[in-house]
C-alpha positions in Angstrom: -12.8 -10.5 -11.4 -13.3 -13.3 -8.9 -16.6 -15.1 -8.4 -16.4 -14.4 -4.6 -15.1 -11.4 -2.7 -11.4 -11.4 -1.9 -9.8 -10.8 1.5 -6.9 -8.4 1.5 -3.6 -8.6 3.3 -1.4 -5.5 2.9 2.3 -5.7 4.0 3.5 -2.1 4.3 7.2 -1.4 4.8 7.8 2.3 5.5 11.2 3.2 4.3 12.0 -0.3 3.0 12.3 0.4 -0.7 15.9 1.5 -0.4 17.0 -1.7 1.2 15.7 -4.5 -1.0 18.6 -6.4 -2.5 19.3 -9.6 -4.4 19.1 -11.7 -1.3 15.4 -11.1 -0.8 14.3 -13.9 -3.1 10.7 -14.1 -1.9 10.0 -10.5 -2.7 11.5 -10.9 -6.2 9.5 -14.1 -6.7 6.3 -12.3 -5.7 7.1 -9.4 -8.1 7.6 -11.9 -11.0 4.0 -13.2 -10.4 2.4 -9.9 -9.7 1.0 -6.7 -11.2 3.6 -4.1 -10.2 3.8 -0.3 -10.2 4.0 2.9 -8.3 1.8 5.0 -5.9 2.5 8.7 -6.3 2.6 10.9 -3.2 2.2 14.6 -2.5 5.2 16.6 -1.4 6.2 16.6 2.2 5.4 19.8 4.1 8.5 21.7 5.4 9.8 20.8 8.9 7.7 17.7 9.0 9.0 15.1 11.5 9.5 11.5 10.5 6.6 10.3 12.6 4.3 13.0 11.1 5.3 11.9 7.6 4.6 8.2 8.3 1.0 9.0 9.5 0.4 11.5 6.7 1.5 9.1 4.0 -0.6 6.4 5.5 -3.6 8.8 5.5 -2.9 9.4 1.8 -2.9 5.7 1.2 -6.3 5.4 2.7 -7.7 8.6 1.1 -8.2 9.9 4.6 -6.4 13.2 4.5 -9.4 15.1 5.7 -9.4 13.0 8.9 -5.7 13.5 9.3 -6.0 17.3 8.9 -8.9 17.3 11.4 -6.9 15.3 13.9 -4.0 17.8 13.6 -6.5 20.7 14.2 -6.0 22.1 10.7 -9.7 22.0 10.0 -12.2 23.7 12.3 -16.0 23.4 12.4 -16.4 26.7 10.7 -14.0 26.0 7.8 -16.7 24.4 5.7 -20.4 24.7 5.3 -20.6 21.2 3.9 -21.2 18.1 6.0 -17.9 16.5 7.0 -17.1 13.3 5.0 -17.8 9.9 6.6 -14.6 8.9 8.3 -14.6 5.2 9.2 -13.8 2.5 6.7 -17.1 0.8 7.6 -19.1 3.9 6.6 -17.1 4.5 3.4 -16.9 0.9 2.2 -20.1 -1.0 2.8 -19.3 -2.3 6.3 -15.7 -3.2 5.7 -14.0 -4.8 8.7 -10.3 -3.9 8.9 -7.4 -4.4 11.3 -3.9 -3.0 11.6 -0.8 -4.3 13.3 1.8 -1.6 14.0 4.2 -0.5 16.7 3.8 3.2 15.7 1.7 4.8 18.5 0.6 7.8 16.3 -0.5 5.4 13.6 -2.5 3.4 16.1 -4.4 6.5 17.2 -5.1 7.6 13.7 -6.2 4.1 12.6 -8.6 3.9 15.5 -10.3 7.1 14.3 -10.8 5.4 10.9 -12.5 2.4 12.5 -9.6 -0.1 12.4 -9.3 -2.7 15.0 -5.8 -1.9 16.4 -4.0 -5.2 17.2 -0.8 -5.6 19.1 2.1 -6.3 16.7 4.5 -7.4 19.5 1.9 -9.9 20.7 1.6 -11.4 17.2 5.3 -11.6 16.7 6.3 -12.9 20.2 9.5 -14.4 19.0 7.7 -16.5 16.4 9.1 -17.4 13.0 7.9 -15.6 9.9 6.2 -18.7 8.7 4.1 -19.0 11.9 3.3 -15.2 11.8 2.1 -15.7 8.2 -0.4 -18.3 9.4 -1.6 -15.9 12.1 -2.1 -13.1 9.6 -4.1 -15.4 7.3 -6.2 -16.6 10.2 -7.3 -13.0 10.9 -8.7 -13.0 7.4 -10.6 -16.3 8.0 -8.1 -18.3 5.9 -7.1 -21.2 8.0 -5.8 -24.8 7.5 -6.4 -24.4 3.7 -10.0 -23.4 4.2 -11.9 -20.1 3.8 -14.1 -19.5 6.8 -17.2 -17.3 6.5 -17.5 -16.2 10.1 -15.5 -14.0 12.4 -12.9 -12.6 10.0 -11.6 -9.3 8.8 -11.9 -8.2 5.2 -8.7 -6.2 5.3 -5.5 -6.6 7.4 -2.6 -4.1 7.4 0.8 -5.3 8.7 2.8 -2.1 9.1 6.5 -1.9 9.9 7.8 1.6 10.2 11.2 3.2 9.3 13.9 3.2 11.9 17.7 3.1 12.0 19.3 1.7 8.9 20.5 -1.5 10.6 17.0 -2.1 12.0 15.3 -1.5 8.7 17.7 -3.9 6.8 16.7 -6.6 9.3 13.0 -5.8 9.0 13.2 -6.1 5.2 14.7 -9.6 5.6 11.8 -10.5 7.9 9.2 -9.2 5.5 10.9 -11.2 2.7 10.5 -14.3 4.9 6.9 -13.4 5.7 6.1 -13.1 2.0 7.5 -16.6 1.5 5.4 -17.9 4.3 2.2 -16.4 2.9 2.7 -17.4 -0.7 3.5 -21.0 0.4 0.0 -21.1 1.9 -1.7 -19.5 -1.1 -0.8 -21.9 -3.8 -2.5 -21.4 -7.2 -5.7 -23.4 -7.3 -6.1 -23.7 -3.6 -9.0 -22.2 -1.7 -6.8 -19.7 0.0 -5.0 -18.8 -3.2 -8.2 -18.0 -4.9 -9.5 -15.6 -2.2 -6.3 -13.9 -0.9 -5.5 -10.6 -2.4 -1.9 -9.8 -1.3 -0.3 -6.3 -1.6 3.3 -5.5 -0.7 3.8 -1.8 -0.5 7.2 -0.2 0.3 8.0 3.5 0.6 11.2 5.4 0.5 10.5 7.1 3.8 12.1 10.5 4.3 13.2 12.1 1.0 17.0 12.3 0.7 19.2 14.5 -1.5 19.4 13.1 -5.0 16.2 11.1 -4.8 14.6 13.3 -7.5 17.2 12.0 -10.0 17.4 8.4 -8.7 13.7 7.6 -8.6 11.8 9.8 -11.0 8.4 8.6 -12.2 7.6 11.6 -14.6 8.6 11.5 -18.2 11.5 13.9 -18.7 11.3 16.7 -21.2 14.4 15.5 -23.0 12.6 12.2 -23.8 9.9 14.0 -25.8 9.8 15.7 -29.1 10.3 19.3 -28.3 7.9 20.4 -31.0 5.1 18.4 -29.5 5.9 19.1 -25.8 3.0 21.5 -25.4 0.6 18.8 -26.5 2.0 16.1 -24.2 -0.8 15.3 -21.7 -0.5 15.1 -18.0 -0.1 11.5 -16.8 -3.2 10.2 -15.1 -1.6 10.2 -11.6 -1.4 14.0 -12.0 -5.1 14.4 -12.5 -8.2 14.1 -10.3 -11.7 14.5 -11.7 -10.3 15.8 -15.0 -8.4 18.6 -13.1 -4.7 18.7 -12.6 -3.6 17.9 -9.0 -2.0 20.8 -7.3 0.6 18.8 -5.3 2.2 15.8 -6.9 5.7 14.6 -6.1 7.2 13.3 -9.3 9.8 11.1 -7.6 10.3 8.5 -4.8 6.8 6.9 -5.1 5.7 3.9 -3.1 6.5 0.6 -4.8 3.6 -1.9 -5.0 3.3 -5.5 -6.1 -0.2 -7.1 -6.0 -1.0 -10.7 -6.5 -4.1 -12.9 -6.5 -4.2 -16.1 -8.5 -6.3 -15.7 -11.6 -7.4 -12.2 -10.7 -4.4 -9.8 -10.9 -2.6 -9.5 -14.3 1.0 -10.6 -14.4 3.4 -8.2 -16.0 7.0 -8.6 -17.1 8.7 -7.3 -13.9 11.0 -9.9 -12.4 12.5 -8.1 -9.4 11.0 -6.0 -6.6 12.9 -2.8 -7.6 12.3 0.7 -8.9 14.1 0.0 -12.1 12.2 -3.2 -12.9 8.8 -1.6 -12.1 9.7 1.4 -14.2 10.6 -0.6 -17.2 8.3 -3.6 -16.9 5.5 -2.8 -14.4 2.0 -3.1 -15.7 0.3 -0.7 -13.3 2.6 2.3 -14.1 1.8 5.1 -11.6 -1.5 5.8 -9.9 -2.2 8.3 -7.1 -1.7 6.7 -3.6 -5.1 7.9 -2.6 -6.7 5.5 -5.0 -5.1 2.5 -3.5 -7.8 1.6 -0.9 -10.6 2.2 -3.5 -9.0 -0.4 -5.7 -8.6 -2.9 -2.8 -12.2 -2.3 -1.8 -13.4 -3.2 -5.3 -11.7 -6.6 -5.0 -13.5 -7.1 -1.6 -16.8 -6.2 -3.2 -17.0 -3.1 -1.0 -16.8 -0.4 -3.7 -17.4 0.2 -7.4 -14.5 0.0 -9.8 -12.3 3.0 -9.9 -10.8 4.0 -13.3 -10.5 1.7 -16.3 
Protein backbone atom coordinates (compact mmCIF):
# COMPACT_ATOMS: atom_id res chain seq x y z
CA UNK A 1 0.00 0.00 0.00
CA UNK A 2 1.32 3.46 -0.91
CA UNK A 3 1.95 6.09 1.75
CA UNK A 4 -0.25 8.56 -0.16
CA UNK A 5 -3.50 8.10 -2.12
CA UNK A 6 -3.06 7.10 -5.74
CA UNK A 7 -4.69 8.73 -8.73
CA UNK A 8 -6.24 6.38 -11.21
CA UNK A 9 -6.24 6.36 -15.00
CA UNK A 10 -8.34 3.67 -16.68
CA UNK A 11 -7.90 3.04 -20.41
CA UNK A 12 -10.91 1.02 -21.53
CA UNK A 13 -11.07 -0.54 -25.00
CA UNK A 14 -14.54 -1.96 -25.70
CA UNK A 15 -14.09 -4.86 -28.12
CA UNK A 16 -10.32 -4.45 -28.34
CA UNK A 17 -9.26 -7.78 -26.80
CA UNK A 18 -9.67 -9.61 -30.12
CA UNK A 19 -7.29 -7.31 -31.97
CA UNK A 20 -4.16 -7.11 -29.82
CA UNK A 21 -1.25 -8.62 -31.76
CA UNK A 22 2.53 -8.89 -31.58
CA UNK A 23 3.02 -5.37 -32.97
CA UNK A 24 1.49 -3.75 -29.87
CA UNK A 25 4.75 -3.70 -27.95
CA UNK A 26 3.76 -1.11 -25.33
CA UNK A 27 0.74 -3.16 -24.26
CA UNK A 28 2.90 -6.28 -23.92
CA UNK A 29 5.56 -4.32 -22.04
CA UNK A 30 2.92 -3.03 -19.61
CA UNK A 31 1.60 -6.56 -19.08
CA UNK A 32 5.11 -7.75 -18.24
CA UNK A 33 5.28 -5.16 -15.44
CA UNK A 34 1.71 -5.52 -14.20
CA UNK A 35 -0.69 -7.58 -12.20
CA UNK A 36 -2.91 -9.21 -14.84
CA UNK A 37 -6.15 -11.13 -14.88
CA UNK A 38 -9.81 -11.22 -15.85
CA UNK A 39 -13.04 -9.47 -14.93
CA UNK A 40 -16.04 -11.80 -15.31
CA UNK A 41 -19.30 -10.48 -16.73
CA UNK A 42 -22.93 -11.60 -16.60
CA UNK A 43 -24.56 -13.05 -19.70
CA UNK A 44 -25.97 -10.67 -22.28
CA UNK A 45 -29.77 -10.37 -22.38
CA UNK A 46 -31.40 -11.62 -25.59
CA UNK A 47 -31.87 -9.08 -28.40
CA UNK A 48 -29.53 -6.59 -26.75
CA UNK A 49 -28.07 -4.00 -29.12
CA UNK A 50 -24.37 -3.29 -29.24
CA UNK A 51 -24.89 0.13 -27.70
CA UNK A 52 -26.99 -1.31 -24.87
CA UNK A 53 -24.31 -3.92 -24.21
CA UNK A 54 -21.60 -1.28 -24.03
CA UNK A 55 -23.47 0.76 -21.40
CA UNK A 56 -24.61 -2.29 -19.42
CA UNK A 57 -21.07 -3.71 -19.20
CA UNK A 58 -19.77 -0.30 -18.15
CA UNK A 59 -22.46 -0.26 -15.45
CA UNK A 60 -21.26 -3.65 -14.24
CA UNK A 61 -17.69 -2.35 -14.15
CA UNK A 62 -18.82 0.47 -11.86
CA UNK A 63 -21.15 -1.73 -9.77
CA UNK A 64 -23.98 0.55 -10.89
CA UNK A 65 -26.46 -1.93 -12.36
CA UNK A 66 -29.29 -0.54 -10.20
CA UNK A 67 -28.77 2.89 -11.78
CA UNK A 68 -28.67 1.35 -15.25
CA UNK A 69 -31.89 -0.60 -14.66
CA UNK A 70 -33.56 2.50 -13.27
CA UNK A 71 -32.47 4.52 -16.31
CA UNK A 72 -34.04 1.91 -18.60
CA UNK A 73 -37.27 2.01 -16.61
CA UNK A 74 -36.88 -1.55 -15.33
CA UNK A 75 -37.25 -0.39 -11.71
CA UNK A 76 -40.27 1.60 -10.55
CA UNK A 77 -40.71 3.45 -7.27
CA UNK A 78 -43.02 0.72 -6.04
CA UNK A 79 -40.68 -2.17 -6.77
CA UNK A 80 -38.85 -1.91 -3.46
CA UNK A 81 -39.72 -0.68 0.01
CA UNK A 82 -36.04 -0.03 0.70
CA UNK A 83 -34.35 3.32 0.13
CA UNK A 84 -32.68 3.40 -3.31
CA UNK A 85 -28.90 3.05 -3.14
CA UNK A 86 -26.75 6.15 -3.45
CA UNK A 87 -25.93 6.59 -7.10
CA UNK A 88 -23.11 9.05 -7.58
CA UNK A 89 -19.49 8.07 -7.20
CA UNK A 90 -18.99 10.99 -4.84
CA UNK A 91 -21.69 9.64 -2.50
CA UNK A 92 -20.45 6.07 -2.69
CA UNK A 93 -16.72 6.72 -2.44
CA UNK A 94 -15.95 9.53 -0.01
CA UNK A 95 -16.19 12.48 -2.37
CA UNK A 96 -14.40 10.85 -5.30
CA UNK A 97 -14.01 13.19 -8.29
CA UNK A 98 -14.17 11.34 -11.59
CA UNK A 99 -14.14 12.23 -15.27
CA UNK A 100 -14.81 10.26 -18.43
CA UNK A 101 -13.82 10.84 -22.04
CA UNK A 102 -15.92 8.96 -24.60
CA UNK A 103 -17.68 9.48 -27.91
CA UNK A 104 -20.55 7.15 -26.97
CA UNK A 105 -23.59 9.39 -26.36
CA UNK A 106 -25.47 6.76 -24.31
CA UNK A 107 -22.42 6.27 -22.11
CA UNK A 108 -22.14 10.03 -21.65
CA UNK A 109 -25.73 10.21 -20.35
CA UNK A 110 -25.26 7.25 -18.04
CA UNK A 111 -21.94 8.54 -16.69
CA UNK A 112 -23.46 11.94 -15.93
CA UNK A 113 -26.09 10.22 -13.75
CA UNK A 114 -23.23 8.67 -11.79
CA UNK A 115 -21.63 12.04 -11.17
CA UNK A 116 -18.84 11.87 -13.73
CA UNK A 117 -17.61 15.03 -15.34
CA UNK A 118 -18.20 14.20 -19.01
CA UNK A 119 -15.34 15.63 -21.07
CA UNK A 120 -15.21 15.85 -24.85
CA UNK A 121 -12.97 13.16 -26.29
CA UNK A 122 -12.69 14.79 -29.72
CA UNK A 123 -11.53 18.04 -28.15
CA UNK A 124 -8.82 16.19 -26.24
CA UNK A 125 -7.64 14.28 -29.30
CA UNK A 126 -7.86 17.13 -31.82
CA UNK A 127 -5.33 15.55 -34.16
CA UNK A 128 -2.72 15.40 -31.40
CA UNK A 129 -0.19 12.60 -31.09
CA UNK A 130 -0.71 9.87 -28.52
CA UNK A 131 2.26 11.22 -26.54
CA UNK A 132 0.64 14.66 -26.21
CA UNK A 133 -2.75 13.14 -25.29
CA UNK A 134 -1.01 11.07 -22.62
CA UNK A 135 0.29 14.30 -21.05
CA UNK A 136 -3.21 15.80 -21.14
CA UNK A 137 -4.71 12.76 -19.41
CA UNK A 138 -2.09 12.92 -16.67
CA UNK A 139 -2.74 16.64 -16.28
CA UNK A 140 -6.41 15.89 -15.50
CA UNK A 141 -5.12 13.83 -12.56
CA UNK A 142 -2.88 16.66 -11.35
CA UNK A 143 0.23 14.92 -12.64
CA UNK A 144 2.10 17.54 -14.61
CA UNK A 145 5.71 18.26 -15.56
CA UNK A 146 6.92 15.46 -13.34
CA UNK A 147 5.12 16.85 -10.30
CA UNK A 148 2.05 15.85 -8.30
CA UNK A 149 -0.26 18.84 -7.80
CA UNK A 150 -2.67 18.86 -4.87
CA UNK A 151 -5.29 21.27 -6.22
CA UNK A 152 -7.85 21.05 -9.02
CA UNK A 153 -7.50 17.42 -10.08
CA UNK A 154 -9.62 14.33 -10.59
CA UNK A 155 -9.09 11.21 -8.52
CA UNK A 156 -10.20 8.95 -11.38
CA UNK A 157 -10.20 9.40 -15.16
CA UNK A 158 -11.74 6.95 -17.64
CA UNK A 159 -10.61 7.06 -21.26
CA UNK A 160 -13.19 4.99 -23.16
CA UNK A 161 -13.01 3.96 -26.80
CA UNK A 162 -15.98 1.92 -28.01
CA UNK A 163 -16.24 -0.96 -30.43
CA UNK A 164 -16.86 -0.16 -34.06
CA UNK A 165 -16.06 -1.66 -37.42
CA UNK A 166 -13.13 -4.09 -37.48
CA UNK A 167 -10.84 -1.75 -39.41
CA UNK A 168 -11.60 1.13 -37.03
CA UNK A 169 -11.04 -0.99 -33.93
CA UNK A 170 -7.71 -2.28 -35.24
CA UNK A 171 -6.53 1.32 -35.69
CA UNK A 172 -7.85 2.29 -32.25
CA UNK A 173 -5.91 -0.56 -30.62
CA UNK A 174 -2.77 0.78 -32.24
CA UNK A 175 -3.55 4.23 -30.85
CA UNK A 176 -4.12 2.84 -27.36
CA UNK A 177 -0.83 0.98 -27.63
CA UNK A 178 0.93 4.28 -28.37
CA UNK A 179 -1.00 5.98 -25.55
CA UNK A 180 0.22 3.38 -23.06
CA UNK A 181 3.77 4.03 -24.24
CA UNK A 182 3.32 7.77 -23.72
CA UNK A 183 1.92 7.33 -20.22
CA UNK A 184 4.52 4.85 -18.99
CA UNK A 185 7.33 7.07 -20.30
CA UNK A 186 6.08 9.79 -17.93
CA UNK A 187 5.59 7.45 -14.96
CA UNK A 188 9.08 6.11 -14.60
CA UNK A 189 9.83 3.98 -11.51
CA UNK A 190 10.94 6.17 -8.64
CA UNK A 191 9.50 9.38 -10.10
CA UNK A 192 6.79 11.39 -8.33
CA UNK A 193 4.27 10.52 -11.04
CA UNK A 194 5.29 6.86 -11.08
CA UNK A 195 4.70 6.56 -7.36
CA UNK A 196 1.18 8.06 -7.49
CA UNK A 197 -0.30 6.92 -10.81
CA UNK A 198 -2.38 3.74 -10.74
CA UNK A 199 -2.84 2.67 -14.37
CA UNK A 200 -5.44 0.13 -15.49
CA UNK A 201 -5.80 -1.10 -19.06
CA UNK A 202 -9.11 -2.93 -19.55
CA UNK A 203 -10.16 -4.57 -22.80
CA UNK A 204 -13.38 -6.44 -23.48
CA UNK A 205 -14.40 -8.78 -26.28
CA UNK A 206 -17.48 -6.73 -27.13
CA UNK A 207 -20.34 -8.69 -28.65
CA UNK A 208 -20.08 -12.44 -28.06
CA UNK A 209 -19.33 -14.43 -31.22
CA UNK A 210 -19.89 -18.05 -32.07
CA UNK A 211 -17.12 -20.19 -30.60
CA UNK A 212 -16.08 -17.70 -27.92
CA UNK A 213 -17.12 -20.13 -25.19
CA UNK A 214 -14.44 -22.58 -26.32
CA UNK A 215 -11.79 -19.97 -27.25
CA UNK A 216 -11.89 -17.87 -24.08
CA UNK A 217 -13.14 -19.98 -21.14
CA UNK A 218 -12.25 -18.87 -17.61
CA UNK A 219 -13.97 -21.70 -15.72
CA UNK A 220 -12.13 -24.91 -14.92
CA UNK A 221 -13.42 -27.65 -17.18
CA UNK A 222 -14.85 -30.83 -15.69
CA UNK A 223 -12.40 -33.01 -17.58
CA UNK A 224 -9.53 -31.29 -15.77
CA UNK A 225 -10.81 -32.46 -12.38
CA UNK A 226 -10.79 -35.79 -10.67
CA UNK A 227 -14.29 -37.09 -11.39
CA UNK A 228 -14.51 -38.71 -7.95
CA UNK A 229 -13.95 -35.35 -6.27
CA UNK A 230 -15.98 -33.20 -8.68
CA UNK A 231 -18.87 -32.78 -6.25
CA UNK A 232 -16.46 -31.34 -3.70
CA UNK A 233 -14.88 -28.87 -6.13
CA UNK A 234 -15.83 -25.39 -4.83
CA UNK A 235 -17.21 -22.57 -6.92
CA UNK A 236 -14.50 -20.11 -7.89
CA UNK A 237 -14.69 -16.82 -6.04
CA UNK A 238 -15.90 -14.85 -9.06
CA UNK A 239 -19.02 -17.03 -8.99
CA UNK A 240 -19.86 -16.01 -5.42
CA UNK A 241 -21.17 -12.88 -3.72
CA UNK A 242 -21.62 -12.65 0.03
CA UNK A 243 -21.09 -16.40 0.32
CA UNK A 244 -23.99 -17.08 -2.07
CA UNK A 245 -23.54 -18.35 -5.64
CA UNK A 246 -24.19 -15.67 -8.24
CA UNK A 247 -27.16 -16.46 -10.45
CA UNK A 248 -25.75 -15.04 -13.67
CA UNK A 249 -22.06 -15.51 -14.50
CA UNK A 250 -20.67 -15.82 -18.00
CA UNK A 251 -17.84 -18.34 -17.88
CA UNK A 252 -16.08 -17.10 -21.01
CA UNK A 253 -15.00 -13.91 -22.81
CA UNK A 254 -14.12 -11.89 -19.70
CA UNK A 255 -12.58 -8.44 -19.72
CA UNK A 256 -8.78 -8.54 -19.75
CA UNK A 257 -7.11 -6.25 -17.22
CA UNK A 258 -3.52 -5.21 -16.53
CA UNK A 259 -2.85 -2.91 -13.57
CA UNK A 260 0.42 -1.19 -12.78
CA UNK A 261 1.72 1.17 -10.14
CA UNK A 262 5.36 1.23 -9.19
CA UNK A 263 6.00 -0.48 -5.82
CA UNK A 264 2.25 -0.97 -5.24
CA UNK A 265 0.90 -3.60 -7.64
CA UNK A 266 2.42 -7.08 -7.62
CA UNK A 267 4.16 -8.17 -10.80
CA UNK A 268 3.17 -11.62 -12.03
CA UNK A 269 4.70 -13.79 -14.76
CA UNK A 270 2.56 -12.64 -17.68
CA UNK A 271 4.67 -11.28 -20.52
CA UNK A 272 2.03 -10.50 -23.14
CA UNK A 273 -1.33 -8.75 -23.12
CA UNK A 274 -3.30 -11.81 -24.20
CA UNK A 275 -5.96 -14.18 -22.94
CA UNK A 276 -3.56 -17.13 -23.07
CA UNK A 277 -0.82 -15.39 -21.08
CA UNK A 278 -3.24 -14.05 -18.47
CA UNK A 279 -4.82 -17.48 -18.12
CA UNK A 280 -1.50 -19.20 -17.58
CA UNK A 281 0.53 -16.59 -15.74
CA UNK A 282 -1.82 -13.85 -14.50
CA UNK A 283 -1.67 -13.15 -10.79
CA UNK A 284 -5.20 -11.77 -10.38
CA UNK A 285 -6.97 -14.80 -11.87
CA UNK A 286 -10.68 -13.91 -12.26
CA UNK A 287 -12.73 -11.48 -10.16
CA UNK A 288 -16.27 -10.21 -10.79
CA UNK A 289 -16.28 -7.06 -12.90
CA UNK A 290 -18.51 -5.32 -10.35
CA UNK A 291 -15.64 -5.40 -7.84
CA UNK A 292 -13.29 -3.43 -10.11
CA UNK A 293 -14.20 0.07 -8.95
CA UNK A 294 -14.12 -0.95 -5.30
CA UNK A 295 -10.52 -2.11 -5.74
CA UNK A 296 -9.62 1.14 -7.50
CA UNK A 297 -11.30 3.22 -4.78
CA UNK A 298 -9.19 1.47 -2.15
CA UNK A 299 -6.01 2.56 -3.95
CA UNK A 300 -7.38 6.12 -3.93
CA UNK A 301 -8.10 5.93 -0.19
CA UNK A 302 -11.82 6.26 -0.97
CA UNK A 303 -13.01 2.80 0.20
CA UNK A 304 -12.03 -0.04 2.53
CA UNK A 305 -10.23 -3.04 1.10
CA UNK A 306 -12.43 -5.53 -0.73
CA UNK A 307 -11.51 -9.20 -0.39
CA UNK A 308 -8.12 -10.56 0.64
